[in-house]
C-alpha positions as CSV (number, residue, x, y, z in Angstrom):
1,M,0.0,0.0,0.0
2,T,1.3,3.5,-0.8
3,T,1.7,6.0,2.0
4,I,1.1,9.6,1.5
5,D,3.7,12.1,2.9
6,T,1.5,14.7,4.6
7,D,4.4,17.0,5.3
8,A,5.2,17.5,1.6
9,P,3.6,20.6,-0.1
10,K,0.5,19.7,-2.2
11,S,0.2,20.7,-5.8
12,N,-3.0,22.5,-6.8
13,R,-2.7,21.2,-10.3
14,G,-4.3,18.2,-12.0
15,F,-7.4,16.1,-11.8
16,A,-6.6,14.4,-8.5
17,S,-6.3,17.8,-6.7
18,M,-9.9,18.8,-7.6
19,D,-12.7,18.2,-5.2
20,T,-14.8,15.1,-5.8
21,S,-17.9,16.9,-7.2
22,K,-15.8,18.6,-9.9
23,Q,-14.1,15.3,-10.8
24,R,-17.5,13.7,-11.2
25,S,-18.8,16.6,-13.3
26,I,-15.8,16.3,-15.7
27,A,-16.0,12.5,-15.9
28,S,-19.8,12.8,-16.6
29,K,-19.2,15.2,-19.5
30,G,-16.6,12.8,-20.9
31,G,-19.0,9.8,-20.7
32,K,-21.8,11.8,-22.4
33,A,-19.5,12.9,-25.2
34,A,-18.3,9.3,-25.8
35,H,-21.9,8.1,-26.1
36,A,-22.8,11.0,-28.4
37,Q,-20.0,10.1,-30.7
38,G,-20.9,6.5,-30.6
39,R,-17.5,5.5,-29.1
40,A,-18.9,4.2,-25.8
41,H,-19.8,0.6,-25.2
42,E,-22.7,-0.5,-23.0
43,F,-22.5,-4.1,-21.8
44,T,-25.5,-6.3,-22.3
45,V,-26.6,-8.6,-19.5
46,E,-25.1,-11.5,-21.3
47,E,-21.7,-9.8,-21.9
48,A,-21.5,-8.7,-18.3
49,R,-22.4,-12.2,-17.1
50,S,-19.7,-13.7,-19.4
51,A,-17.1,-11.2,-18.3
52,G,-17.8,-11.9,-14.6
53,R,-17.7,-15.6,-15.1
54,K,-14.4,-15.4,-16.9
55,G,-12.8,-13.2,-14.2
56,G,-14.1,-15.5,-11.4
57,E,-12.6,-18.6,-13.2
58,T,-9.3,-16.8,-13.6
59,V,-9.1,-15.8,-9.9
60,S,-10.2,-19.1,-8.6
61,R,-7.3,-20.9,-10.3
62,D,-4.9,-19.4,-7.8
63,R,-5.5,-21.7,-4.9
64,A,-3.1,-19.8,-2.6
65,H,-5.0,-16.6,-3.2
66,M,-8.4,-18.3,-2.6
67,A,-7.0,-19.8,0.7
68,S,-5.9,-16.3,1.8
69,I,-9.3,-14.8,1.1
70,G,-11.0,-17.6,3.1
71,R,-8.5,-17.2,5.9
72,V,-9.1,-13.4,6.2
73,G,-12.9,-14.0,6.1
74,G,-12.7,-16.6,8.9
75,Q,-10.6,-14.3,11.0
76,A,-13.0,-11.4,10.5
77,R,-15.9,-13.6,11.5
78,G,-14.1,-14.8,14.6
79,R,-13.4,-11.2,15.6
80,N,-17.0,-10.2,15.0
81,R,-18.4,-13.1,17.0
82,A,-16.0,-12.4,19.9
83,A,-16.7,-8.6,20.0
84,P,-19.9,-8.8,22.0
85,R,-18.2,-11.2,24.5
86,R,-15.3,-8.7,24.9
87,E,-17.7,-5.8,25.4
88,A,-19.6,-7.7,28.1
89,E,-16.3,-8.6,29.9
90,S,-15.1,-5.0,29.8
91,A,-18.5,-3.8,31.1
92,N,-18.3,-6.3,33.9
93,E,-14.8,-5.1,34.8
94,L,-15.9,-1.5,34.9
95,A,-18.9,-2.3,37.1
96,G,-16.6,-4.2,39.4
97,A,-14.1,-1.4,39.6
98,A,-16.9,1.1,40.4
99,E,-18.0,-0.8,43.5
């Protein structure tokens, strides 16, 4: 993951420095122009389904990647299931300390 140096001076130039609403406005105009010129492509339901299936098959071939996805999901579930228990324990400790 890339880290951003917050101490470095920021440039006020370029698309990324604009506020989000201005970026969206410019991108919207580009999309409308592409459609008006007939250069844009709209996926049909069948094309989208085929593309999704192809991507899923490609990703699932990498067994190590799939295992890591499953591991992360299992760990998240364990944390989520343990959270109410931890909250109850800390509430009990606070109540005991207040007495």
